[in-house]
N, CA, C and O atoms as a Maestro MAE file, in Angstrom:
{
 s_m_m2io_version
 :::
 2.0.0
}

f_m_ct {
 s_m_title
 :::
 protein
 m_atom[204] {
  # First column is atom index #
  i_m_mmod_type
  r_m_x_coord
  r_m_y_coord
  r_m_z_coord
  i_m_residue_number
  s_m_chain_name
  s_m_pdb_residue_name
  s_m_pdb_atom_name
  i_m_atomic_number
  :::
  1 25 -9.484 -16.005 28.786 1 A "MET " " N  " 7
  2 3 -10.384 -17.110 28.964 1 A "MET " " CA " 6
  3 2 -11.464 -17.024 27.882 1 A "MET " " C  " 6
  4 15 -12.148 -16.010 27.748 1 A "MET " " O  " 8
  5 25 -11.599 -18.078 27.137 2 A "VAL " " N  " 7
  6 3 -12.651 -18.135 26.127 2 A "VAL " " CA " 6
  7 2 -13.597 -19.255 26.518 2 A "VAL " " C  " 6
  8 15 -13.177 -20.396 26.707 2 A "VAL " " O  " 8
  9 25 -14.873 -18.926 26.638 3 A "ASN " " N  " 7
  10 3 -15.886 -19.894 27.038 3 A "ASN " " CA " 6
  11 2 -16.644 -20.323 25.794 3 A "ASN " " C  " 6
  12 15 -17.305 -19.499 25.161 3 A "ASN " " O  " 8
  13 25 -16.561 -21.606 25.430 4 A "LEU " " N  " 7
  14 3 -17.180 -22.083 24.204 4 A "LEU " " CA " 6
  15 2 -18.354 -23.023 24.445 4 A "LEU " " C  " 6
  16 15 -18.708 -23.798 23.556 4 A "LEU " " O  " 8
  17 25 -18.963 -22.974 25.624 5 A "LYS " " N  " 7
  18 3 -20.121 -23.823 25.889 5 A "LYS " " CA " 6
  19 2 -21.247 -23.463 24.932 5 A "LYS " " C  " 6
  20 15 -21.415 -22.297 24.575 5 A "LYS " " O  " 8
  21 25 -21.997 -24.434 24.528 6 A "SER " " N  " 7
  22 3 -23.094 -24.222 23.587 6 A "SER " " CA " 6
  23 2 -24.104 -23.231 24.141 6 A "SER " " C  " 6
  24 15 -24.552 -23.366 25.280 6 A "SER " " O  " 8
  25 25 -24.471 -22.216 23.324 7 A "GLY " " N  " 7
  26 3 -25.483 -21.264 23.718 7 A "GLY " " CA " 6
  27 2 -24.976 -20.077 24.507 7 A "GLY " " C  " 6
  28 15 -25.756 -19.177 24.817 7 A "GLY " " O  " 8
  29 25 -23.690 -20.041 24.844 8 A "GLU " " N  " 7
  30 3 -23.138 -18.932 25.598 8 A "GLU " " CA " 6
  31 2 -22.215 -18.114 24.709 8 A "GLU " " C  " 6
  32 15 -21.553 -18.660 23.826 8 A "GLU " " O  " 8
  33 25 -22.170 -16.823 24.937 9 A "ALA " " N  " 7
  34 3 -21.279 -15.949 24.181 9 A "ALA " " CA " 6
  35 2 -19.840 -16.145 24.667 9 A "ALA " " C  " 6
  36 15 -19.612 -16.235 25.873 9 A "ALA " " O  " 8
  37 25 -18.862 -16.213 23.748 10 A "PRO " " N  " 7
  38 3 -17.457 -16.330 24.153 10 A "PRO " " CA " 6
  39 2 -17.007 -15.080 24.917 10 A "PRO " " C  " 6
  40 15 -17.441 -13.970 24.607 10 A "PRO " " O  " 8
  41 25 -16.150 -15.261 25.899 11 A "LYS " " N  " 7
  42 3 -15.644 -14.162 26.712 11 A "LYS " " CA " 6
  43 2 -14.123 -14.196 26.704 11 A "LYS " " C  " 6
  44 15 -13.517 -15.265 26.642 11 A "LYS " " O  " 8
  45 25 -13.512 -13.016 26.766 12 A "LEU " " N  " 7
  46 3 -12.059 -12.910 26.705 12 A "LEU " " CA " 6
  47 2 -11.602 -11.829 27.673 12 A "LEU " " C  " 6
  48 15 -12.134 -10.718 27.664 12 A "LEU " " O  " 8
  49 25 -10.613 -12.152 28.511 13 A "ARG " " N  " 7
  50 3 -10.032 -11.174 29.429 13 A "ARG " " CA " 6
  51 2 -8.651 -10.789 28.921 13 A "ARG " " C  " 6
  52 15 -7.831 -11.656 28.621 13 A "ARG " " O  " 8
  53 25 -8.392 -9.480 28.825 14 A "LEU " " N  " 7
  54 3 -7.110 -8.974 28.352 14 A "LEU " " CA " 6
  55 2 -6.570 -7.953 29.346 14 A "LEU " " C  " 6
  56 15 -7.325 -7.335 30.096 14 A "LEU " " O  " 8
  57 25 -5.239 -7.787 29.336 15 A "THR " " N  " 7
  58 3 -4.580 -6.799 30.177 15 A "THR " " CA " 6
  59 2 -3.854 -5.816 29.276 15 A "THR " " C  " 6
  60 15 -3.133 -6.214 28.362 15 A "THR " " O  " 8
  61 25 -4.048 -4.525 29.537 16 A "GLU " " N  " 7
  62 3 -3.393 -3.466 28.759 16 A "GLU " " CA " 6
  63 2 -2.141 -3.005 29.496 16 A "GLU " " C  " 6
  64 15 -2.171 -2.782 30.707 16 A "GLU " " O  " 8
  65 25 -1.027 -2.864 28.751 17 A "ASP " " N  " 7
  66 3 0.203 -2.370 29.371 17 A "ASP " " CA " 6
  67 2 0.270 -0.841 29.267 17 A "ASP " " C  " 6
  68 15 -0.655 -0.214 28.751 17 A "ASP " " O  " 8
  69 25 1.354 -0.249 29.751 18 A "ASP " " N  " 7
  70 3 1.509 1.210 29.765 18 A "ASP " " CA " 6
  71 2 1.583 1.819 28.364 18 A "ASP " " C  " 6
  72 15 1.345 3.016 28.198 18 A "ASP " " O  " 8
  73 25 1.910 1.011 27.361 19 A "GLU " " N  " 7
  74 3 2.012 1.500 25.983 19 A "GLU " " CA " 6
  75 2 0.716 1.296 25.200 19 A "GLU " " C  " 6
  76 15 0.639 1.647 24.023 19 A "GLU " " O  " 8
  77 25 -0.301 0.728 25.854 20 A "GLY " " N  " 7
  78 3 -1.591 0.522 25.202 20 A "GLY " " CA " 6
  79 2 -1.724 -0.806 24.479 20 A "GLY " " C  " 6
  80 15 -2.734 -1.047 23.818 20 A "GLY " " O  " 8
  81 25 -0.729 -1.672 24.591 21 A "LEU " " N  " 7
  82 3 -0.798 -2.992 23.961 21 A "LEU " " CA " 6
  83 2 -1.599 -3.941 24.839 21 A "LEU " " C  " 6
  84 15 -1.524 -3.877 26.066 21 A "LEU " " O  " 8
  85 25 -2.372 -4.828 24.201 22 A "LEU " " N  " 7
  86 3 -3.185 -5.800 24.927 22 A "LEU " " CA " 6
  87 2 -2.496 -7.154 24.955 22 A "LEU " " C  " 6
  88 15 -1.890 -7.582 23.973 22 A "LEU " " O  " 8
  89 25 -2.600 -7.817 26.096 23 A "HIS " " N  " 7
  90 3 -1.991 -9.131 26.312 23 A "HIS " " CA " 6
  91 2 -3.046 -10.056 26.917 23 A "HIS " " C  " 6
  92 15 -3.961 -9.592 27.598 23 A "HIS " " O  " 8
  93 25 -2.921 -11.376 26.669 24 A "PRO " " N  " 7
  94 3 -3.836 -12.314 27.344 24 A "PRO " " CA " 6
  95 2 -3.721 -12.148 28.858 24 A "PRO " " C  " 6
  96 15 -2.639 -11.892 29.385 24 A "PRO " " O  " 8
  97 25 -4.842 -12.296 29.541 25 A "ASP " " N  " 7
  98 3 -4.856 -12.161 30.995 25 A "ASP " " CA " 6
  99 2 -3.840 -13.109 31.616 25 A "ASP " " C  " 6
  100 15 -3.707 -14.250 31.175 25 A "ASP " " O  " 8
  101 25 -3.134 -12.650 32.621 26 A "ALA " " N  " 7
  102 3 -2.119 -13.402 33.369 26 A "ALA " " CA " 6
  103 2 -0.812 -13.556 32.611 26 A "ALA " " C  " 6
  104 15 0.118 -14.166 33.139 26 A "ALA " " O  " 8
  105 25 -0.697 -13.022 31.376 27 A "ALA " " N  " 7
  106 3 0.563 -13.074 30.640 27 A "ALA " " CA " 6
  107 2 1.450 -11.883 30.999 27 A "ALA " " C  " 6
  108 15 2.645 -11.878 30.706 27 A "ALA " " O  " 8
  109 25 0.858 -10.888 31.629 28 A "LEU " " N  " 7
  110 3 1.569 -9.666 32.003 28 A "LEU " " CA " 6
  111 2 1.517 -9.533 33.523 28 A "LEU " " C  " 6
  112 15 0.448 -9.681 34.115 28 A "LEU " " O  " 8
  113 25 2.656 -9.255 34.166 29 A "PRO " " N  " 7
  114 3 2.632 -9.090 35.624 29 A "PRO " " CA " 6
  115 2 1.724 -7.924 36.030 29 A "PRO " " C  " 6
  116 15 1.625 -6.940 35.297 29 A "PRO " " O  " 8
  117 25 1.073 -8.022 37.169 30 A "ASP " " N  " 7
  118 3 0.178 -6.971 37.640 30 A "ASP " " CA " 6
  119 2 0.876 -5.615 37.748 30 A "ASP " " C  " 6
  120 15 0.250 -4.580 37.522 30 A "ASP " " O  " 8
  121 25 2.157 -5.610 38.089 31 A "ALA " " N  " 7
  122 3 2.899 -4.356 38.222 31 A "ALA " " CA " 6
  123 2 3.025 -3.629 36.883 31 A "ALA " " C  " 6
  124 15 3.199 -2.411 36.865 31 A "ALA " " O  " 8
  125 25 2.942 -4.348 35.769 32 A "ALA " " N  " 7
  126 3 3.064 -3.756 34.440 32 A "ALA " " CA " 6
  127 2 1.705 -3.472 33.801 32 A "ALA " " C  " 6
  128 15 1.646 -2.969 32.678 32 A "ALA " " O  " 8
  129 25 0.629 -3.782 34.490 33 A "ALA " " N  " 7
  130 3 -0.723 -3.608 33.939 33 A "ALA " " CA " 6
  131 2 -1.237 -2.198 34.185 33 A "ALA " " C  " 6
  132 15 -1.188 -1.696 35.308 33 A "ALA " " O  " 8
  133 25 -1.732 -1.563 33.120 34 A "ALA " " N  " 7
  134 3 -2.354 -0.244 33.252 34 A "ALA " " CA " 6
  135 2 -3.841 -0.399 33.540 34 A "ALA " " C  " 6
  136 15 -4.403 0.344 34.345 34 A "ALA " " O  " 8
  137 25 -4.483 -1.373 32.878 35 A "ARG " " N  " 7
  138 3 -5.906 -1.659 33.124 35 A "ARG " " CA " 6
  139 2 -6.234 -3.036 32.577 35 A "ARG " " C  " 6
  140 15 -5.468 -3.625 31.814 35 A "ARG " " O  " 8
  141 25 -7.388 -3.529 32.984 36 A "HIS " " N  " 7
  142 3 -7.862 -4.844 32.551 36 A "HIS " " CA " 6
  143 2 -9.133 -4.662 31.723 36 A "HIS " " C  " 6
  144 15 -9.935 -3.765 31.983 36 A "HIS " " O  " 8
  145 25 -9.303 -5.527 30.721 37 A "TRP " " N  " 7
  146 3 -10.466 -5.481 29.834 37 A "TRP " " CA " 6
  147 2 -11.177 -6.823 29.848 37 A "TRP " " C  " 6
  148 15 -10.541 -7.873 29.942 37 A "TRP " " O  " 8
  149 25 -12.499 -6.780 29.754 38 A "PHE " " N  " 7
  150 3 -13.315 -7.978 29.663 38 A "PHE " " CA " 6
  151 2 -14.187 -7.824 28.423 38 A "PHE " " C  " 6
  152 15 -15.029 -6.928 28.357 38 A "PHE " " O  " 8
  153 25 -13.985 -8.691 27.449 39 A "PHE " " N  " 7
  154 3 -14.744 -8.637 26.201 39 A "PHE " " CA " 6
  155 2 -15.742 -9.784 26.160 39 A "PHE " " C  " 6
  156 15 -15.400 -10.935 26.434 39 A "PHE " " O  " 8
  157 25 -16.954 -9.459 25.819 40 A "LYS " " N  " 7
  158 3 -17.988 -10.466 25.603 40 A "LYS " " CA " 6
  159 2 -18.332 -10.398 24.122 40 A "LYS " " C  " 6
  160 15 -18.868 -9.393 23.655 40 A "LYS " " O  " 8
  161 25 -18.032 -11.451 23.386 41 A "LEU " " N  " 7
  162 3 -18.235 -11.482 21.946 41 A "LEU " " CA " 6
  163 2 -19.655 -11.908 21.605 41 A "LEU " " C  " 6
  164 15 -20.307 -12.610 22.378 41 A "LEU " " O  " 8
  165 25 -20.119 -11.485 20.460 42 A "ALA " " N  " 7
  166 3 -21.459 -11.860 20.001 42 A "ALA " " CA " 6
  167 2 -21.496 -13.354 19.695 42 A "ALA " " C  " 6
  168 15 -20.500 -13.943 19.275 42 A "ALA " " O  " 8
  169 25 -22.636 -13.937 19.909 43 A "ARG " " N  " 7
  170 3 -22.824 -15.352 19.561 43 A "ARG " " CA " 6
  171 2 -22.887 -15.471 18.045 43 A "ARG " " C  " 6
  172 15 -23.416 -14.589 17.370 43 A "ARG " " O  " 8
  173 25 -22.351 -16.554 17.515 44 A "ASN " " N  " 7
  174 3 -22.369 -16.788 16.078 44 A "ASN " " CA " 6
  175 2 -23.664 -17.519 15.727 44 A "ASN " " C  " 6
  176 15 -23.806 -18.711 16.001 44 A "ASN " " O  " 8
  177 25 -24.588 -16.809 15.130 45 A "ARG " " N  " 7
  178 3 -25.862 -17.415 14.744 45 A "ARG " " CA " 6
  179 2 -25.936 -17.646 13.243 45 A "ARG " " C  " 6
  180 15 -27.001 -17.994 12.733 45 A "ARG " " O  " 8
  181 25 -24.833 -17.462 12.520 46 A "ALA " " N  " 7
  182 3 -24.837 -17.605 11.059 46 A "ALA " " CA " 6
  183 2 -25.253 -19.008 10.632 46 A "ALA " " C  " 6
  184 15 -25.941 -19.170 9.624 46 A "ALA " " O  " 8
  185 25 -24.847 -20.012 11.379 47 A "ALA " " N  " 7
  186 3 -25.158 -21.393 11.005 47 A "ALA " " CA " 6
  187 2 -26.672 -21.633 11.002 47 A "ALA " " C  " 6
  188 15 -27.158 -22.415 10.185 47 A "ALA " " O  " 8
  189 25 -27.415 -20.992 11.878 48 A "LYS " " N  " 7
  190 3 -28.863 -21.165 11.935 48 A "LYS " " CA " 6
  191 2 -29.549 -20.483 10.744 48 A "LYS " " C  " 6
  192 15 -30.616 -20.917 10.311 48 A "LYS " " O  " 8
  193 25 -28.940 -19.424 10.220 49 A "ASN " " N  " 7
  194 3 -29.546 -18.643 9.145 49 A "ASN " " CA " 6
  195 2 -29.157 -19.155 7.754 49 A "ASN " " C  " 6
  196 15 -29.814 -18.831 6.765 49 A "ASN " " O  " 8
  197 25 -28.090 -19.953 7.682 50 A "GLU " " N  " 7
  198 3 -27.653 -20.464 6.376 50 A "GLU " " CA " 6
  199 2 -28.469 -21.668 5.968 50 A "GLU " " C  " 6
  200 15 -28.899 -22.451 6.814 50 A "GLU " " O  " 8
  201 25 -28.683 -21.818 4.672 51 A "SER " " N  " 7
  202 3 -29.448 -22.972 4.171 51 A "SER " " CA " 6
  203 2 -28.519 -24.053 3.708 51 A "SER " " C  " 6
  204 15 -28.971 -25.103 3.253 51 A "SER " " O  " 8
  :::
 }
 m_bond[203] {
  # First column is bond index #
  i_m_from
  i_m_to
  i_m_order
  :::
  1 1 2 1
  2 2 3 1
  3 3 4 2
  4 3 5 1
  5 5 6 1
  6 6 7 1
  7 7 8 2
  8 7 9 1
  9 9 10 1
  10 10 11 1
  11 11 12 2
  12 11 13 1
  13 13 14 1
  14 14 15 1
  15 15 16 2
  16 15 17 1
  17 17 18 1
  18 18 19 1
  19 19 20 2
  20 19 21 1
  21 21 22 1
  22 22 23 1
  23 23 24 2
  24 23 25 1
  25 25 26 1
  26 26 27 1
  27 27 28 2
  28 27 29 1
  29 29 30 1
  30 30 31 1
  31 31 32 2
  32 31 33 1
  33 33 34 1
  34 34 35 1
  35 35 36 2
  36 35 37 1
  37 37 38 1
  38 38 39 1
  39 39 40 2
  40 39 41 1
  41 41 42 1
  42 42 43 1
  43 43 44 2
  44 43 45 1
  45 45 46 1
  46 46 47 1
  47 47 48 2
  48 47 49 1
  49 49 50 1
  50 50 51 1
  51 51 52 2
  52 51 53 1
  53 53 54 1
  54 54 55 1
  55 55 56 2
  56 55 57 1
  57 57 58 1
  58 58 59 1
  59 59 60 2
  60 59 61 1
  61 61 62 1
  62 62 63 1
  63 63 64 2
  64 63 65 1
  65 65 66 1
  66 66 67 1
  67 67 68 2
  68 67 69 1
  69 69 70 1
  70 70 71 1
  71 71 72 2
  72 71 73 1
  73 73 74 1
  74 74 75 1
  75 75 76 2
  76 75 77 1
  77 77 78 1
  78 78 79 1
  79 79 80 2
  80 79 81 1
  81 81 82 1
  82 82 83 1
  83 83 84 2
  84 83 85 1
  85 85 86 1
  86 86 87 1
  87 87 88 2
  88 87 89 1
  89 89 90 1
  90 90 91 1
  91 91 92 2
  92 91 93 1
  93 93 94 1
  94 94 95 1
  95 95 96 2
  96 95 97 1
  97 97 98 1
  98 98 99 1
  99 99 100 2
  100 99 101 1
  101 101 102 1
  102 102 103 1
  103 103 104 2
  104 103 105 1
  105 105 106 1
  106 106 107 1
  107 107 108 2
  108 107 109 1
  109 109 110 1
  110 110 111 1
  111 111 112 2
  112 111 113 1
  113 113 114 1
  114 114 115 1
  115 115 116 2
  116 115 117 1
  117 117 118 1
  118 118 119 1
  119 119 120 2
  120 119 121 1
  121 121 122 1
  122 122 123 1
  123 123 124 2
  124 123 125 1
  125 125 126 1
  126 126 127 1
  127 127 128 2
  128 127 129 1
  129 129 130 1
  130 130 131 1
  131 131 132 2
  132 131 133 1
  133 133 134 1
  134 134 135 1
  135 135 136 2
  136 135 137 1
  137 137 138 1
  138 138 139 1
  139 139 140 2
  140 139 141 1
  141 141 142 1
  142 142 143 1
  143 143 144 2
  144 143 145 1
  145 145 146 1
  146 146 147 1
  147 147 148 2
  148 147 149 1
  149 149 150 1
  150 150 151 1
  151 151 152 2
  152 151 153 1
  153 153 154 1
  154 154 155 1
  155 155 156 2
  156 155 157 1
  157 157 158 1
  158 158 159 1
  159 159 160 2
  160 159 161 1
  161 161 162 1
  162 162 163 1
  163 163 164 2
  164 163 165 1
  165 165 166 1
  166 166 167 1
  167 167 168 2
  168 167 169 1
  169 169 170 1
  170 170 171 1
  171 171 172 2
  172 171 173 1
  173 173 174 1
  174 174 175 1
  175 175 176 2
  176 175 177 1
  177 177 178 1
  178 178 179 1
  179 179 180 2
  180 179 181 1
  181 181 182 1
  182 182 183 1
  183 183 184 2
  184 183 185 1
  185 185 186 1
  186 186 187 1
  187 187 188 2
  188 187 189 1
  189 189 190 1
  190 190 191 1
  191 191 192 2
  192 191 193 1
  193 193 194 1
  194 194 195 1
  195 195 196 2
  196 195 197 1
  197 197 198 1
  198 198 199 1
  199 199 200 2
  200 199 201 1
  201 201 202 1
  202 202 203 1
  203 203 204 2
  :::
 }
}
């Protein structure tokens, strides 16, 4: 899930399999999931700093 609302940091949920590979959330069955990851990405403020 990537949230692109203005002013909010994008978020991404991934699922790791037994071999350490990451997959988009819900693309891998729960029985094959070793762990779940939640990434919160930095906001892109470059546009405000550029002239």
